[in-house]
All heavy atoms as TSV, in Angstrom:
chain	resi	resn	atom	element	x	y	z
A	1	MET	N	N	-5.842	-1.193	-28.818
A	1	MET	CA	C	-4.883	-0.914	-27.824
A	1	MET	C	C	-3.703	-0.148	-28.431
A	1	MET	O	O	-3.262	-0.489	-29.511
A	1	MET	CB	C	-4.384	-2.241	-27.212
A	1	MET	CG	C	-3.481	-2.033	-26.061
A	1	MET	SD	S	-3.229	-3.630	-25.258
A	1	MET	CE	C	-1.480	-3.524	-25.007
A	2	ALA	N	N	-3.231	0.865	-27.758
A	2	ALA	CA	C	-2.145	1.733	-28.317
A	2	ALA	C	C	-0.824	0.960	-28.206
A	2	ALA	O	O	-0.521	0.383	-27.190
A	2	ALA	CB	C	-2.072	3.019	-27.583
A	3	VAL	N	N	-0.071	0.996	-29.278
A	3	VAL	CA	C	1.231	0.360	-29.298
A	3	VAL	C	C	2.237	1.428	-29.716
A	3	VAL	O	O	1.998	2.173	-30.661
A	3	VAL	CB	C	1.251	-0.805	-30.320
A	3	VAL	CG1	C	2.636	-1.474	-30.409
A	3	VAL	CG2	C	0.229	-1.826	-29.948
A	4	PRO	N	N	3.386	1.501	-29.042
A	4	PRO	CA	C	4.388	2.538	-29.424
A	4	PRO	C	C	4.910	2.265	-30.832
A	4	PRO	O	O	5.201	1.115	-31.219
A	4	PRO	CB	C	5.492	2.411	-28.389
A	4	PRO	CG	C	5.163	1.227	-27.561
A	4	PRO	CD	C	3.809	0.798	-27.851
A	5	LYS	N	N	5.122	3.307	-31.598
A	5	LYS	CA	C	5.566	3.166	-32.968
A	5	LYS	C	C	7.068	2.959	-33.035
A	5	LYS	O	O	7.578	2.305	-33.914
A	5	LYS	CB	C	5.144	4.412	-33.785
A	5	LYS	CG	C	5.274	4.227	-35.262
A	5	LYS	CD	C	4.569	5.321	-36.027
A	5	LYS	CE	C	3.190	4.788	-36.401
A	5	LYS	NZ	N	2.557	5.600	-37.417
A	6	ARG	N	N	7.778	3.611	-32.097
A	6	ARG	CA	C	9.218	3.485	-32.081
A	6	ARG	C	C	9.739	3.109	-30.680
A	6	ARG	O	O	9.030	3.351	-29.687
A	6	ARG	CB	C	9.876	4.792	-32.491
A	6	ARG	CG	C	9.522	5.254	-33.881
A	6	ARG	CD	C	10.569	6.116	-34.466
A	6	ARG	NE	N	10.200	6.523	-35.790
A	6	ARG	CZ	C	10.614	5.963	-36.921
A	6	ARG	NH1	N	11.409	4.946	-36.855
A	6	ARG	NH2	N	10.243	6.446	-38.093
A	7	LYS	N	N	10.941	2.574	-30.649
A	7	LYS	CA	C	11.548	2.213	-29.368
A	7	LYS	C	C	11.911	3.448	-28.592
A	7	LYS	O	O	12.433	4.408	-29.128
A	7	LYS	CB	C	12.826	1.391	-29.649
A	7	LYS	CG	C	13.531	0.922	-28.421
A	7	LYS	CD	C	14.796	0.130	-28.782
A	7	LYS	CE	C	15.529	-0.327	-27.541
A	7	LYS	NZ	N	16.677	-1.175	-27.871
A	8	MET	N	N	11.600	3.421	-27.274
A	8	MET	CA	C	11.917	4.543	-26.409
A	8	MET	C	C	13.408	4.455	-26.015
A	8	MET	O	O	13.885	3.399	-25.626
A	8	MET	CB	C	11.027	4.568	-25.193
A	8	MET	CG	C	11.208	5.765	-24.288
A	8	MET	SD	S	10.072	5.727	-22.921
A	8	MET	CE	C	8.844	6.838	-23.496
A	9	SER	N	N	14.126	5.567	-26.109
A	9	SER	CA	C	15.532	5.565	-25.787
A	9	SER	C	C	15.778	5.328	-24.291
A	9	SER	O	O	14.881	5.522	-23.471
A	9	SER	CB	C	16.176	6.870	-26.207
A	9	SER	OG	O	15.676	7.912	-25.398
A	10	ARG	N	N	16.991	4.956	-23.974
A	10	ARG	CA	C	17.350	4.688	-22.562
A	10	ARG	C	C	17.204	5.966	-21.737
A	10	ARG	O	O	16.736	5.909	-20.611
A	10	ARG	CB	C	18.755	4.198	-22.460
A	10	ARG	CG	C	18.878	2.740	-22.720
A	10	ARG	CD	C	20.283	2.287	-22.392
A	10	ARG	NE	N	20.466	0.885	-22.790
A	10	ARG	CZ	C	21.614	0.309	-22.940
A	10	ARG	NH1	N	22.718	1.014	-22.698
A	10	ARG	NH2	N	21.723	-0.923	-23.301
A	11	SER	N	N	17.630	7.077	-22.276
A	11	SER	CA	C	17.574	8.314	-21.506
A	11	SER	C	C	16.104	8.729	-21.220
A	11	SER	O	O	15.789	9.184	-20.136
A	11	SER	CB	C	18.300	9.453	-22.209
A	11	SER	OG	O	17.695	9.754	-23.471
A	12	ASN	N	N	15.237	8.564	-22.203
A	12	ASN	CA	C	13.840	8.863	-21.976
A	12	ASN	C	C	13.201	7.880	-20.974
A	12	ASN	O	O	12.405	8.287	-20.128
A	12	ASN	CB	C	13.054	8.833	-23.279
A	12	ASN	CG	C	13.281	10.077	-24.108
A	12	ASN	OD1	O	13.764	11.091	-23.585
A	12	ASN	ND2	N	12.913	10.048	-25.371
A	13	THR	N	N	13.582	6.627	-21.103
A	13	THR	CA	C	13.035	5.630	-20.170
A	13	THR	C	C	13.479	5.905	-18.727
A	13	THR	O	O	12.683	5.900	-17.811
A	13	THR	CB	C	13.487	4.210	-20.595
A	13	THR	OG1	O	13.078	3.974	-21.932
A	13	THR	CG2	C	12.914	3.147	-19.666
A	14	ARG	N	N	14.762	6.199	-18.590
A	14	ARG	CA	C	15.258	6.473	-17.237
A	14	ARG	C	C	14.756	7.774	-16.684
A	14	ARG	O	O	14.541	7.882	-15.457
A	14	ARG	CB	C	16.802	6.442	-17.261
A	14	ARG	CG	C	17.298	5.042	-17.515
A	14	ARG	CD	C	18.796	4.963	-17.674
A	14	ARG	NE	N	19.193	3.573	-17.935
A	14	ARG	CZ	C	20.373	3.230	-18.394
A	14	ARG	NH1	N	21.281	4.133	-18.648
A	14	ARG	NH2	N	20.643	1.962	-18.527
A	15	ALA	N	N	14.530	8.769	-17.552
A	15	ALA	CA	C	13.976	10.049	-17.094
A	15	ALA	C	C	12.562	9.813	-16.575
A	15	ALA	O	O	12.133	10.446	-15.578
A	15	ALA	CB	C	14.007	11.071	-18.166
A	16	ARG	N	N	11.808	8.978	-17.249
A	16	ARG	CA	C	10.418	8.696	-16.806
A	16	ARG	C	C	10.434	7.920	-15.494
A	16	ARG	O	O	9.658	8.186	-14.606
A	16	ARG	CB	C	9.735	7.925	-17.910
A	16	ARG	CG	C	8.326	7.496	-17.559
A	16	ARG	CD	C	7.616	6.840	-18.715
A	16	ARG	NE	N	8.422	5.936	-19.470
A	16	ARG	CZ	C	8.670	4.649	-19.166
A	16	ARG	NH1	N	8.128	4.132	-18.060
A	16	ARG	NH2	N	9.408	3.874	-19.932
A	17	ARG	N	N	11.353	6.959	-15.402
A	17	ARG	CA	C	11.386	6.117	-14.193
A	17	ARG	C	C	11.973	6.860	-12.976
A	17	ARG	O	O	11.811	6.391	-11.869
A	17	ARG	CB	C	12.204	4.874	-14.472
A	17	ARG	CG	C	11.504	3.894	-15.341
A	17	ARG	CD	C	12.323	2.633	-15.528
A	17	ARG	NE	N	11.647	1.736	-16.419
A	17	ARG	CZ	C	12.265	0.764	-17.113
A	17	ARG	NH1	N	13.575	0.565	-16.950
A	17	ARG	NH2	N	11.608	-0.027	-17.889
A	18	SER	N	N	12.643	7.949	-13.252
A	18	SER	CA	C	13.254	8.697	-12.095
A	18	SER	C	C	12.199	9.291	-11.205
A	18	SER	O	O	12.515	9.691	-10.082
A	18	SER	CB	C	14.182	9.771	-12.642
A	18	SER	OG	O	13.448	10.804	-13.242
A	19	GLN	N	N	10.964	9.419	-11.662
A	19	GLN	CA	C	9.899	9.967	-10.856
A	19	GLN	C	C	9.290	8.965	-9.882
A	19	GLN	O	O	8.491	9.326	-9.050
A	19	GLN	CB	C	8.780	10.557	-11.768
A	19	GLN	CG	C	9.305	11.582	-12.789
A	19	GLN	CD	C	10.035	12.737	-12.110
A	19	GLN	OE1	O	9.644	13.244	-11.092
A	19	GLN	NE2	N	11.152	13.123	-12.676
A	20	TRP	N	N	9.612	7.714	-10.070
A	20	TRP	CA	C	9.071	6.641	-9.168
A	20	TRP	C	C	9.919	6.601	-7.899
A	20	TRP	O	O	10.830	5.818	-7.782
A	20	TRP	CB	C	9.150	5.304	-9.881
A	20	TRP	CG	C	8.037	5.156	-10.880
A	20	TRP	CD1	C	7.855	5.851	-12.045
A	20	TRP	CD2	C	6.960	4.231	-10.804
A	20	TRP	NE1	N	6.793	5.419	-12.689
A	20	TRP	CE2	C	6.196	4.424	-11.983
A	20	TRP	CE3	C	6.578	3.252	-9.895
A	20	TRP	CZ2	C	5.041	3.696	-12.177
A	20	TRP	CZ3	C	5.459	2.526	-10.148
A	20	TRP	CH2	C	4.707	2.782	-11.297
A	21	LYS	N	N	9.595	7.451	-6.937
A	21	LYS	CA	C	10.309	7.517	-5.661
A	21	LYS	C	C	9.462	7.004	-4.538
A	21	LYS	O	O	8.210	7.113	-4.591
A	21	LYS	CB	C	10.731	8.927	-5.405
A	21	LYS	CG	C	11.632	9.555	-6.444
A	21	LYS	CD	C	11.976	10.990	-6.053
A	21	LYS	CE	C	12.536	11.737	-7.187
A	21	LYS	NZ	N	11.573	12.105	-8.207
A	22	THR	N	N	10.100	6.493	-3.551
A	22	THR	CA	C	9.365	6.089	-2.360
A	22	THR	C	C	9.461	7.225	-1.303
A	22	THR	O	O	10.389	8.020	-1.345
A	22	THR	CB	C	9.947	4.805	-1.712
A	22	THR	OG1	O	11.303	5.026	-1.405
A	22	THR	CG2	C	9.844	3.648	-2.689
A	23	THR	N	N	8.488	7.265	-0.478
A	23	THR	CA	C	8.510	8.263	0.604
A	23	THR	C	C	8.707	7.584	1.955
A	23	THR	O	O	8.219	6.447	2.122
A	23	THR	CB	C	7.191	9.069	0.642
A	23	THR	OG1	O	6.105	8.158	0.818
A	23	THR	CG2	C	7.006	9.882	-0.677
A	24	ALA	N	N	9.333	8.229	2.865
A	24	ALA	CA	C	9.554	7.667	4.170
A	24	ALA	C	C	8.221	7.645	4.919
A	24	ALA	O	O	7.399	8.551	4.796
A	24	ALA	CB	C	10.557	8.513	4.953
A	25	THR	N	N	8.022	6.596	5.711
A	25	THR	CA	C	6.759	6.502	6.464
A	25	THR	C	C	6.771	7.518	7.600
A	25	THR	O	O	7.824	7.814	8.180
A	25	THR	CB	C	6.587	5.105	7.052
A	25	THR	OG1	O	7.722	4.820	7.887
A	25	THR	CG2	C	6.453	4.052	5.962
A	26	THR	N	N	5.605	8.067	7.857
A	26	THR	CA	C	5.522	9.028	8.976
A	26	THR	C	C	5.301	8.282	10.263
A	26	THR	O	O	4.470	7.393	10.346
A	26	THR	CB	C	4.326	9.989	8.746
A	26	THR	OG1	O	3.117	9.251	8.588
A	26	THR	CG2	C	4.537	10.836	7.464
A	27	LEU	N	N	6.089	8.623	11.239
A	27	LEU	CA	C	6.037	7.977	12.538
A	27	LEU	C	C	5.394	8.908	13.546
A	27	LEU	O	O	5.639	10.145	13.514
A	27	LEU	CB	C	7.430	7.574	13.003
A	27	LEU	CG	C	8.128	6.522	12.200
A	27	LEU	CD1	C	9.538	6.288	12.698
A	27	LEU	CD2	C	7.337	5.222	12.160
A	28	ALA	N	N	4.607	8.374	14.440
A	28	ALA	CA	C	4.014	9.121	15.535
A	28	ALA	C	C	4.706	8.720	16.801
A	28	ALA	O	O	5.306	7.668	16.901
A	28	ALA	CB	C	2.517	8.820	15.617
A	29	THR	N	N	4.571	9.558	17.822
A	29	THR	CA	C	5.179	9.280	19.111
A	29	THR	C	C	4.129	8.614	20.004
A	29	THR	O	O	3.008	9.133	20.147
A	29	THR	CB	C	5.680	10.550	19.732
A	29	THR	OG1	O	6.611	11.152	18.883
A	29	THR	CG2	C	6.380	10.257	21.054
A	30	CYS	N	N	4.458	7.526	20.614
A	30	CYS	CA	C	3.541	6.846	21.530
A	30	CYS	C	C	3.376	7.656	22.797
A	30	CYS	O	O	4.349	8.033	23.426
A	30	CYS	CB	C	4.096	5.459	21.845
A	30	CYS	SG	S	3.067	4.539	23.051
A	31	PRO	N	N	2.120	7.977	23.216
A	31	PRO	CA	C	1.958	8.760	24.407
A	31	PRO	C	C	2.281	8.002	25.692
A	31	PRO	O	O	2.563	8.546	26.725
A	31	PRO	CB	C	0.468	9.129	24.373
A	31	PRO	CG	C	-0.141	8.156	23.497
A	31	PRO	CD	C	0.878	7.703	22.530
A	32	ASN	N	N	2.271	6.658	25.602
A	32	ASN	CA	C	2.548	5.865	26.793
A	32	ASN	C	C	4.033	5.703	27.062
A	32	ASN	O	O	4.521	5.958	28.172
A	32	ASN	CB	C	1.915	4.457	26.597
A	32	ASN	CG	C	1.927	3.664	27.856
A	32	ASN	OD1	O	1.832	4.223	28.946
A	32	ASN	ND2	N	2.000	2.353	27.726
A	33	CYS	N	N	4.799	5.308	26.063
A	33	CYS	CA	C	6.241	5.021	26.260
A	33	CYS	C	C	7.151	6.004	25.514
A	33	CYS	O	O	8.385	5.876	25.623
A	33	CYS	CB	C	6.574	3.604	25.868
A	33	CYS	SG	S	6.451	3.325	24.121
A	34	LYS	N	N	6.594	6.916	24.773
A	34	LYS	CA	C	7.333	7.926	24.016
A	34	LYS	C	C	8.197	7.289	22.901
A	34	LYS	O	O	9.140	7.890	22.441
A	34	LYS	CB	C	8.247	8.786	24.895
A	34	LYS	CG	C	7.526	9.424	26.044
A	34	LYS	CD	C	6.485	10.397	25.567
A	34	LYS	CE	C	5.923	11.165	26.767
A	34	LYS	NZ	N	4.480	11.078	26.862
A	35	GLY	N	N	7.873	6.074	22.475
A	35	GLY	CA	C	8.614	5.405	21.373
A	35	GLY	C	C	7.958	5.761	20.062
A	35	GLY	O	O	6.860	6.271	19.980
A	36	ASP	N	N	8.651	5.412	18.976
A	36	ASP	CA	C	8.141	5.664	17.644
A	36	ASP	C	C	7.200	4.520	17.265
A	36	ASP	O	O	7.480	3.370	17.529
A	36	ASP	CB	C	9.277	5.744	16.625
A	36	ASP	CG	C	10.072	7.022	16.808
A	36	ASP	OD1	O	9.503	8.028	17.300
A	36	ASP	OD2	O	11.274	7.041	16.430
A	37	ARG	N	N	6.107	4.861	16.598
A	37	ARG	CA	C	5.166	3.850	16.101
A	37	ARG	C	C	4.510	4.373	14.830
A	37	ARG	O	O	4.542	5.555	14.550
A	37	ARG	CB	C	4.087	3.577	17.153
A	37	ARG	CG	C	3.204	4.737	17.447
A	37	ARG	CD	C	2.054	4.355	18.376
A	37	ARG	NE	N	1.232	5.476	18.657
A	37	ARG	CZ	C	0.232	5.930	17.902
A	37	ARG	NH1	N	-0.058	5.293	16.780
A	37	ARG	NH2	N	-0.513	6.983	18.240
A	38	LEU	N	N	3.931	3.490	14.051
A	38	LEU	CA	C	3.189	3.865	12.871
A	38	LEU	C	C	1.841	4.416	13.278
A	38	LEU	O	O	1.270	4.032	14.330
A	38	LEU	CB	C	2.965	2.648	11.954
A	38	LEU	CG	C	4.227	2.096	11.313
A	38	LEU	CD1	C	3.889	0.810	10.583
A	38	LEU	CD2	C	4.824	3.088	10.365
A	39	ASN	N	N	1.318	5.316	12.450
A	39	ASN	CA	C	0.023	5.930	12.745
A	39	ASN	C	C	-1.078	4.860	12.688
A	39	ASN	O	O	-1.042	3.949	11.800
A	39	ASN	CB	C	-0.316	7.035	11.750
A	39	ASN	CG	C	0.546	8.249	11.967
A	39	ASN	OD1	O	0.927	8.553	13.089
A	39	ASN	ND2	N	0.809	8.973	10.926
A	40	HIS	N	N	-2.048	4.934	13.570
A	40	HIS	CA	C	-3.231	4.067	13.616
A	40	HIS	C	C	-2.858	2.605	13.800
A	40	HIS	O	O	-3.574	1.713	13.401
A	40	HIS	CB	C	-4.080	4.216	12.355
A	40	HIS	CG	C	-4.470	5.622	12.041
A	40	HIS	ND1	N	-5.379	6.292	12.795
A	40	HIS	CD2	C	-4.046	6.484	11.092
A	40	HIS	CE1	C	-5.508	7.533	12.284
A	40	HIS	NE2	N	-4.701	7.671	11.296
A	41	GLN	N	N	-1.739	2.364	14.494
A	41	GLN	CA	C	-1.334	0.960	14.781
A	41	GLN	C	C	-0.829	0.924	16.249
A	41	GLN	O	O	-0.388	1.943	16.765
A	41	GLN	CB	C	-0.247	0.468	13.867
A	41	GLN	CG	C	-0.744	0.272	12.453
A	41	GLN	CD	C	0.271	-0.427	11.569
A	41	GLN	OE1	O	1.267	-0.923	12.088
A	41	GLN	NE2	N	0.025	-0.431	10.290
A	42	ALA	N	N	-0.903	-0.278	16.833
A	42	ALA	CA	C	-0.432	-0.431	18.181
A	42	ALA	C	C	1.093	-0.233	18.233
A	42	ALA	O	O	1.792	-0.533	17.286
A	42	ALA	CB	C	-0.790	-1.811	18.724
A	43	CYS	N	N	1.566	0.271	19.333
A	43	CYS	CA	C	3.005	0.557	19.496
A	43	CYS	C	C	3.752	-0.786	19.615
A	43	CYS	O	O	3.359	-1.623	20.409
A	43	CYS	CB	C	3.232	1.369	20.766
A	43	CYS	SG	S	4.921	1.769	21.134
A	44	PRO	N	N	4.805	-0.979	18.827
A	44	PRO	CA	C	5.560	-2.230	18.916
A	44	PRO	C	C	6.404	-2.314	20.200
A	44	PRO	O	O	6.785	-3.412	20.609
A	44	PRO	CB	C	6.477	-2.225	17.703
A	44	PRO	CG	C	6.613	-0.806	17.349
A	44	PRO	CD	C	5.321	-0.099	17.743
A	45	THR	N	N	6.643	-1.220	20.872
A	45	THR	CA	C	7.437	-1.238	22.093
A	45	THR	C	C	6.610	-1.662	23.320
A	45	THR	O	O	6.997	-2.533	24.071
A	45	THR	CB	C	8.057	0.148	22.309
A	45	THR	OG1	O	8.771	0.546	21.173
A	45	THR	CG2	C	9.031	0.110	23.499
A	46	CYS	N	N	5.429	-1.016	23.507
A	46	CYS	CA	C	4.646	-1.304	24.692
A	46	CYS	C	C	3.343	-2.025	24.389
A	46	CYS	O	O	2.686	-2.529	25.246
A	46	CYS	CB	C	4.354	-0.025	25.457
A	46	CYS	SG	S	3.376	1.196	24.562
A	47	GLY	N	N	2.881	-2.059	23.112
A	47	GLY	CA	C	1.706	-2.798	22.738
A	47	GLY	C	C	0.410	-2.059	22.985
A	47	GLY	O	O	-0.656	-2.646	22.975
A	48	THR	N	N	0.417	-0.745	23.223
A	48	THR	CA	C	-0.817	-0.019	23.473
A	48	THR	C	C	-1.240	0.787	22.293
A	48	THR	O	O	-0.435	1.154	21.438
A	48	THR	CB	C	-0.645	0.948	24.675
A	48	THR	OG1	O	0.392	1.872	24.381
A	48	THR	CG2	C	-0.314	0.201	25.942
A	49	TYR	N	N	-2.530	1.076	22.241
A	49	TYR	CA	C	-3.106	1.906	21.187
A	49	TYR	C	C	-4.309	2.634	21.815
A	49	TYR	O	O	-5.213	1.991	22.322
A	49	TYR	CB	C	-3.554	1.091	19.980
A	49	TYR	CG	C	-4.136	1.950	18.867
A	49	TYR	CD1	C	-3.359	2.847	18.173
A	49	TYR	CD2	C	-5.497	1.867	18.548
A	49	TYR	CE1	C	-3.902	3.639	17.150
A	49	TYR	CE2	C	-6.031	2.635	17.555
A	49	TYR	CZ	C	-5.208	3.506	16.857
A	49	TYR	OH	O	-5.757	4.302	15.866
A	50	LYS	N	N	-4.282	3.931	21.767
A	50	LYS	CA	C	-5.308	4.798	22.341
A	50	LYS	C	C	-5.579	4.452	23.804
A	50	LYS	O	O	-6.703	4.360	24.250
A	50	LYS	CB	C	-6.606	4.726	21.551
A	50	LYS	CG	C	-6.536	5.347	20.198
A	50	LYS	CD	C	-7.862	5.499	19.563
A	50	LYS	CE	C	-7.777	6.206	18.258
A	50	LYS	NZ	N	-9.089	6.399	17.606
A	51	GLY	N	N	-4.495	4.203	24.555
A	51	GLY	CA	C	-4.613	3.979	25.973
A	51	GLY	C	C	-4.988	2.576	26.393
A	51	GLY	O	O	-5.095	2.303	27.579
A	52	ARG	N	N	-5.168	1.679	25.449
A	52	ARG	CA	C	-5.514	0.298	25.752
A	52	ARG	C	C	-4.396	-0.633	25.377
A	52	ARG	O	O	-3.741	-0.412	24.366
A	52	ARG	CB	C	-6.780	-0.138	25.010
A	52	ARG	CG	C	-8.027	0.549	25.416
A	52	ARG	CD	C	-9.212	0.012	24.649
A	52	ARG	NE	N	-10.425	0.675	25.027
A	52	ARG	CZ	C	-11.587	0.379	24.478
A	52	ARG	NH1	N	-11.660	-0.501	23.522
A	52	ARG	NH2	N	-12.664	0.999	24.839
A	53	LEU	N	N	-4.195	-1.708	26.149
A	53	LEU	CA	C	-3.201	-2.706	25.887
A	53	LEU	C	C	-3.816	-3.734	24.886
A	53	LEU	O	O	-4.754	-4.421	25.282
A	53	LEU	CB	C	-2.702	-3.377	27.129
A	53	LEU	CG	C	-1.624	-4.443	26.950
A	53	LEU	CD1	C	-0.350	-3.801	26.429
A	53	LEU	CD2	C	-1.339	-5.168	28.241
A	54	TYR	N	N	-3.304	-3.792	23.683
A	54	TYR	CA	C	-3.833	-4.700	22.683
A	54	TYR	C	C	-3.011	-5.931	22.492
A	54	TYR	O	O	-3.507	-7.023	22.348
A	54	TYR	CB	C	-4.024	-3.975	21.348
A	54	TYR	CG	C	-5.284	-3.150	21.326
A	54	TYR	CD1	C	-5.252	-1.790	21.641
A	54	TYR	CD2	C	-6.501	-3.698	21.042
A	54	TYR	CE1	C	-6.381	-1.016	21.617
A	54	TYR	CE2	C	-7.656	-2.928	21.018
A	54	TYR	CZ	C	-7.598	-1.572	21.333
A	54	TYR	OH	O	-8.710	-0.860	21.313
A	55	THR	N	N	-1.706	-5.761	22.370
A	55	THR	CA	C	-0.812	-6.912	22.126
A	55	THR	C	C	0.333	-6.906	23.073
A	55	THR	O	O	0.655	-5.886	23.683
A	55	THR	CB	C	-0.275	-6.856	20.673
A	55	THR	OG1	O	0.448	-5.604	20.521
A	55	THR	CG2	C	-1.368	-6.924	19.665
A	56	GLU	N	N	0.996	-8.014	23.162
A	56	GLU	CA	C	2.243	-8.076	23.889
A	56	GLU	C	C	3.270	-7.329	23.043
A	56	GLU	O	O	3.210	-7.281	21.794
A	56	GLU	CB	C	2.703	-9.536	24.069
A	56	GLU	CG	C	1.825	-10.265	25.055
A	56	GLU	CD	C	1.984	-9.752	26.467
A	56	GLU	OE1	O	3.074	-9.374	26.862
A	56	GLU	OE2	O	0.967	-9.684	27.175
A	57	ALA	N	N	4.248	-6.734	23.658
A	57	ALA	CA	C	5.290	-5.980	22.953
A	57	ALA	C	C	6.066	-6.895	22.041
A	57	ALA	O	O	6.496	-7.980	22.479
A	57	ALA	CB	C	6.199	-5.294	23.932
A	58	GLN	N	N	6.267	-6.516	20.785
A	58	GLN	CA	C	7.031	-7.337	19.884
A	58	GLN	C	C	8.526	-7.177	20.087
A	58	GLN	O	O	9.302	-8.115	19.901
A	58	GLN	CB	C	6.667	-6.954	18.439
A	58	GLN	CG	C	5.251	-7.322	18.090
A	58	GLN	CD	C	4.879	-6.871	16.690
A	58	GLN	OE1	O	5.642	-6.159	16.035
A	58	GLN	NE2	N	3.731	-7.245	16.243
A	59	ARG	N	N	8.978	-5.986	20.457
A	59	ARG	CA	C	10.389	-5.783	20.768
A	59	ARG	C	C	10.530	-5.261	22.161
A	59	ARG	O	O	9.655	-4.513	22.625
A	59	ARG	CB	C	11.060	-4.907	19.758
A	59	ARG	CG	C	10.515	-3.512	19.698
A	59	ARG	CD	C	11.321	-2.680	18.710
A	59	ARG	NE	N	10.938	-1.295	18.845
A	59	ARG	CZ	C	10.598	-0.515	17.848
A	59	ARG	NH1	N	10.688	-0.953	16.643
A	59	ARG	NH2	N	10.250	0.742	18.055
A	60	THR	N	N	11.575	-5.598	22.816
A	60	THR	CA	C	11.722	-5.190	24.220
A	60	THR	C	C	12.711	-4.070	24.344
A	60	THR	O	O	13.523	-3.853	23.442
A	60	THR	CB	C	12.237	-6.407	25.082
A	60	THR	OG1	O	13.472	-6.835	24.537
A	60	THR	CG2	C	11.213	-7.542	25.062
A	61	GLU	N	N	12.630	-3.347	25.443
A	61	GLU	CA	C	13.529	-2.229	25.692
A	61	GLU	C	C	14.928	-2.757	26.026
A	61	GLU	O	O	15.911	-2.161	25.635
A	61	GLU	CB	C	13.041	-1.386	26.832
A	61	GLU	CG	C	11.763	-0.613	26.500
A	61	GLU	CD	C	12.041	0.535	25.558
A	61	GLU	OE1	O	13.128	1.164	25.675
A	61	GLU	OE2	O	11.223	0.795	24.683
A	62	HIS	N	N	15.009	-3.870	26.758
A	62	HIS	CA	C	16.287	-4.370	27.227
A	62	HIS	C	C	16.670	-5.561	26.382
A	62	HIS	O	O	15.979	-6.575	26.377
A	62	HIS	CB	C	16.165	-4.801	28.719
A	62	HIS	CG	C	15.598	-3.736	29.590
A	62	HIS	ND1	N	16.309	-2.584	29.895
A	62	HIS	CD2	C	14.398	-3.608	30.208
A	62	HIS	CE1	C	15.551	-1.800	30.643
A	62	HIS	NE2	N	14.389	-2.403	30.853
A	63	ALA	N	N	17.758	-5.441	25.719
A	63	ALA	CA	C	18.308	-6.578	24.938
A	63	ALA	C	C	19.292	-7.344	25.835
A	63	ALA	O	O	20.416	-6.877	26.100
A	63	ALA	CB	C	19.017	-6.083	23.694
A	64	ALA	N	N	18.876	-8.487	26.367
A	64	ALA	CA	C	19.715	-9.261	27.285
A	64	ALA	C	C	20.405	-10.387	26.578
A	64	ALA	O	O	20.069	-11.013	25.720
A	64	ALA	CB	C	18.880	-9.754	28.421
């Protein structure tokens, strides 16, 4: 197994770690309610996916 011969400096360590970035999730528009939803998942607003009602809505439009 390879073992480093010398300690890596802070600047080199941080420069290497700076490439570990997260990307924002891509959201699709629900054709039923025009809300944002994740791709290939049921809409959290209306609970439909590909024109079928799969689940009850997790969040409601009206906050009472």
